[in-house]
C-alpha positions as CSV (number, residue, x, y, z in Angstrom):
1,M,112.7,126.3,91.2
2,S,109.2,126.7,89.7
3,I,108.9,122.8,89.0
4,E,110.4,122.3,92.5
5,L,107.8,124.8,94.4
6,T,105.3,122.9,92.8
7,R,106.0,119.4,93.5
8,A,106.8,120.7,97.3
9,R,103.0,122.0,97.5
10,Q,101.8,118.8,95.9
11,N,103.6,116.8,98.5
12,L,102.5,119.2,101.4
13,N,99.1,119.4,100.2
14,S,98.8,115.3,100.2
15,I,100.0,114.9,103.5
16,S,96.4,115.3,105.4
17,S,94.9,112.4,102.8
18,L,98.0,110.2,103.6
19,L,97.5,110.5,107.1
20,K,93.8,109.7,106.8
21,R,94.9,106.6,105.3
22,D,97.7,106.1,108.0
23,K,100.2,106.1,105.3
24,I,102.3,108.1,107.9
25,L,105.9,107.4,106.5
26,P,104.9,108.9,103.2
27,A,103.6,111.9,104.9
28,A,106.7,112.2,106.9
29,S,108.7,112.1,103.7
30,A,106.4,114.6,102.3
31,L,106.8,116.7,105.1
32,H,110.6,116.4,105.0
33,D,110.9,117.3,101.1
34,G,108.8,120.5,101.5
35,L,111.1,121.6,104.4
36,V,114.3,121.0,102.4
37,T,112.6,123.3,99.5
38,F,111.6,125.9,102.2
39,V,115.1,125.9,103.7
40,K,117.1,125.7,100.5
41,G,115.1,127.3,97.8
42,K,115.4,131.0,96.8
43,L,111.6,131.9,97.7
44,L,109.9,135.1,97.7
45,K,108.6,136.8,100.7
46,S,105.1,135.5,99.8
47,E,106.5,131.9,99.0
48,K,108.1,131.9,102.2
49,Q,104.7,132.8,104.1
50,E,102.7,130.3,101.9
51,F,105.4,127.3,102.8
52,S,105.6,128.5,106.3
53,N,101.9,128.1,106.7
54,L,101.6,125.0,105.0
55,L,104.6,123.5,107.1
56,E,103.1,124.7,110.4
57,R,99.6,123.0,109.3
58,N,100.9,119.9,108.4
59,L,103.5,119.4,111.6
60,S,100.1,119.9,113.5
61,L,98.4,117.0,111.7
62,L,101.8,114.8,112.2
63,N,101.9,115.7,115.7
64,N,98.4,114.6,116.4
65,H,98.4,111.5,114.5
66,P,98.1,108.6,116.9
67,G,100.3,106.5,115.0
68,I,103.0,108.8,115.3
69,R,102.9,109.6,118.8
70,Q,103.1,105.7,119.4
71,V,106.3,105.3,117.9
72,Y,108.1,108.9,118.1
73,P,107.3,111.0,121.1
74,V,109.3,114.0,120.2
75,L,107.2,116.9,119.5
76,L,108.1,118.1,115.8
77,I,108.4,122.0,116.0
78,L,109.4,124.5,113.1
79,E,111.1,127.6,114.9
80,P,112.9,130.1,112.9
81,G,116.7,129.6,112.9
82,K,116.4,125.7,113.6
83,E,115.0,124.2,110.8
84,K,118.0,121.9,110.5
85,D,116.9,120.3,114.3
86,L,113.3,119.8,112.6
87,L,114.8,118.1,109.4
88,E,117.0,115.7,111.7
89,N,114.0,114.9,113.7
90,L,112.0,113.9,110.8
91,R,115.0,111.7,109.3
92,Q,114.8,110.0,113.0
93,L,110.9,109.9,112.6
94,M,111.3,108.3,109.0
95,S,113.8,106.0,110.1
96,V,111.9,104.8,113.0
97,L,108.8,104.3,110.9
98,E,110.7,102.4,108.4
99,S,112.2,100.2,110.9
100,E,108.6,99.7,112.5
101,M,107.6,98.8,109.0
102,S,110.3,96.0,108.5
103,E,109.4,94.6,111.6
104,N,105.6,94.2,111.0
105,A,106.6,92.6,107.5
106,L,109.1,90.1,109.2
107,E,106.1,89.3,111.7
108,S,103.7,89.1,108.8
109,L,106.0,86.4,107.0
110,Q,106.7,84.6,110.2
111,E,102.8,84.2,110.8
112,L,102.2,83.2,107.2
113,D,105.2,80.7,107.4
114,R,103.4,79.2,110.5
115,K,99.9,79.0,108.7
116,K,101.5,77.1,106.2
117,K,103.3,74.7,108.3
118,Q,100.0,74.2,110.4
119,A,97.9,73.4,107.1
120,L,100.5,70.9,105.7
121,S,100.5,69.3,108.9
122,E,97.0,69.0,109.0
123,A,97.0,67.7,105.2
124,Q,99.3,65.2,106.4
125,A,97.2,63.8,109.5
126,L,94.3,63.5,107.0
127,L,96.3,61.7,104.1
128,S,97.5,59.1,107.2
129,K,94.0,58.9,107.6
130,K,93.0,58.2,103.8
131,E,90.9,61.1,103.8
132,M,92.4,62.5,100.7
133,D,89.8,64.8,99.5
134,A,89.9,66.8,102.8
135,A,93.8,67.0,102.2
136,D,93.4,67.8,98.7
137,Q,91.2,70.9,99.6
138,I,94.2,72.2,101.9
139,F,96.6,71.7,99.1
140,K,94.6,73.5,96.7
141,R,94.0,76.5,99.2
142,L,98.0,76.6,99.8
143,I,98.7,76.7,96.1
144,R,95.8,79.5,95.9
145,D,97.5,81.4,98.8
146,F,101.0,81.1,98.0
147,Q,100.9,80.7,94.1
148,E,104.6,81.6,93.7
149,D,106.0,79.5,96.5
150,F,107.9,76.8,94.7
151,E,109.4,74.9,97.7
152,L,105.9,74.9,99.0
153,K,104.6,72.6,96.1
154,I,107.5,70.4,96.4
155,E,106.7,69.8,100.1
156,I,103.0,69.1,99.0
157,V,104.4,66.5,96.4
158,D,106.7,64.7,99.0
159,L,103.6,64.3,101.4
160,L,101.8,62.9,98.3
161,L,104.7,60.5,97.6
162,E,105.1,59.3,101.2
163,A,101.1,58.7,100.9
164,E,101.6,56.8,98.1
165,Q,99.3,59.0,96.1
166,Y,101.5,59.2,93.0
167,L,99.1,60.4,90.5
168,K,98.0,63.2,92.7
169,A,102.0,63.8,93.2
170,I,102.2,64.2,89.7
171,D,99.2,66.7,89.2
172,Y,100.8,68.9,91.8
173,L,104.5,68.5,90.4
174,K,102.9,70.1,87.2
175,H,102.7,73.3,89.4
176,A,105.8,73.2,90.4
177,Y,107.1,72.6,86.8
178,R,105.4,76.0,85.9
179,D,107.5,77.9,88.3
180,N,110.7,76.1,87.7
181,P,110.8,73.9,84.5
182,G,114.5,73.1,84.9
183,S,114.3,72.0,88.4
184,V,116.1,68.8,89.3
185,H,113.6,68.4,92.2
186,V,110.7,68.4,89.7
187,Y,112.3,65.6,87.5
188,N,113.5,63.5,90.3
189,R,110.4,63.4,92.0
190,L,108.6,62.8,89.0
191,G,110.5,59.9,88.0
192,M,110.0,58.4,91.6
193,A,106.3,58.7,91.1
194,L,106.4,57.1,87.5
195,R,108.2,54.4,88.8
196,K,106.1,53.5,91.4
197,L,103.2,53.6,88.9
198,G,105.1,51.3,86.8
199,R,105.5,53.6,84.3
200,F,109.4,52.4,83.7
201,P,110.1,54.2,80.4
202,E,108.6,57.8,81.4
203,S,110.1,57.5,84.7
204,E,113.6,56.6,82.9
205,K,113.3,59.9,81.2
206,A,112.3,61.8,84.0
207,F,115.6,60.4,85.8
208,S,117.8,61.1,82.9
209,Q,116.5,64.5,82.6
210,A,117.5,65.1,86.6
211,V,121.0,63.5,85.9
212,K,121.7,65.7,83.2
213,I,120.6,68.7,85.2
214,Q,123.0,67.9,88.1
215,P,125.4,64.9,87.0
216,R,127.3,65.1,90.4
217,D,124.7,64.2,92.5
218,E,125.0,60.5,93.6
219,Y,121.7,60.3,94.6
220,L,120.2,60.9,91.4
221,H,122.3,58.2,89.9
222,F,121.0,55.9,92.7
223,N,117.3,56.6,92.3
224,L,117.8,55.8,88.3
225,G,119.8,52.7,89.4
226,R,116.6,51.4,91.7
227,L,114.4,52.1,88.6
228,Y,116.7,49.8,86.4
229,L,116.5,47.0,89.1
230,D,112.8,47.2,88.6
231,M,112.9,46.9,85.1
232,Q,115.5,44.1,85.8
233,D,118.3,45.9,83.7
234,W,121.1,44.8,85.7
235,H,124.0,46.3,83.5
236,K,122.4,49.8,83.5
237,A,121.5,49.3,87.5
238,M,125.5,48.6,87.8
239,H,126.4,51.5,85.9
240,S,124.4,53.6,87.8
241,A,125.5,52.3,91.1
242,Q,129.2,52.8,89.8
243,K,128.3,56.6,88.9
244,A,127.0,57.0,92.4
245,L,129.8,55.6,93.9
246,S,132.5,57.4,91.8
247,I,131.0,60.4,93.0
248,N,130.7,59.2,96.9
249,P,133.0,56.3,97.5
250,D,131.3,55.9,101.1
251,F,127.7,55.5,99.7
252,E,126.7,52.0,101.1
253,Q,123.5,51.6,99.4
254,A,125.1,52.2,96.2
255,R,127.7,49.7,97.1
256,K,124.8,47.2,97.9
257,M,123.1,47.8,94.7
258,L,126.3,47.5,92.7
259,K,126.8,43.9,94.4
260,F,123.2,42.7,93.8
261,A,123.1,43.9,90.2
262,L,126.2,42.3,89.7
263,N,125.3,38.9,91.1
264,K,122.1,39.0,89.0
265,T,124.2,39.2,85.7
266,K,126.3,35.9,87.3
267,S,123.0,34.0,87.9
């Protein structure tokens, strides 16, 4: 019991410091744990008096903290024989505080997402005006602020591919690769950028890796087929188109690719 008493004293004596730093939930939790020790512990008369004084002092601190009064208007009172009522009130307060923290965290995430989308929109507008350096500064800031956001890096790459900035797209794919080296999205987009740059052997390796990771994706086979069309390798283009159609018989673009490549083999 002496260990529990020592811990309870430490918790109760930390409440003042916690409240000064607006750490309301840890303060309420410390008071709750101290009260549990007071109610359930077999305390000596002197220990009971000590804990009663600590609890009363810290209850006053909680009751007078403006952050608590805003979310929980019920006054916290320790009355002899009604300790369980106070425990219940403290549990309710902690539940309210946890809910408040969750809502604040959600709002923060939503605000971050809004800022991210706004920055991407600004960068897209700059790319459309061929202001690559300015757009690049926005992308670098986003990468710095959202270092672990893999999807964001893919979005940046897509904007660069759309703006025909293929070398830059490859640079930003390196960031995405470090996050997820086994991602089909990285290899597929790498294949697209390399194809546009005319680096066909490297593009073939990238698309082949994407197909290896996700062999049942008809669009990956189609993208590989487009590369083979550029390479004028009609038989491989036919094979890729057939693979895409075997997965999705209604894939009209793949059907057109197959017909085009077949005609080329006959000419």
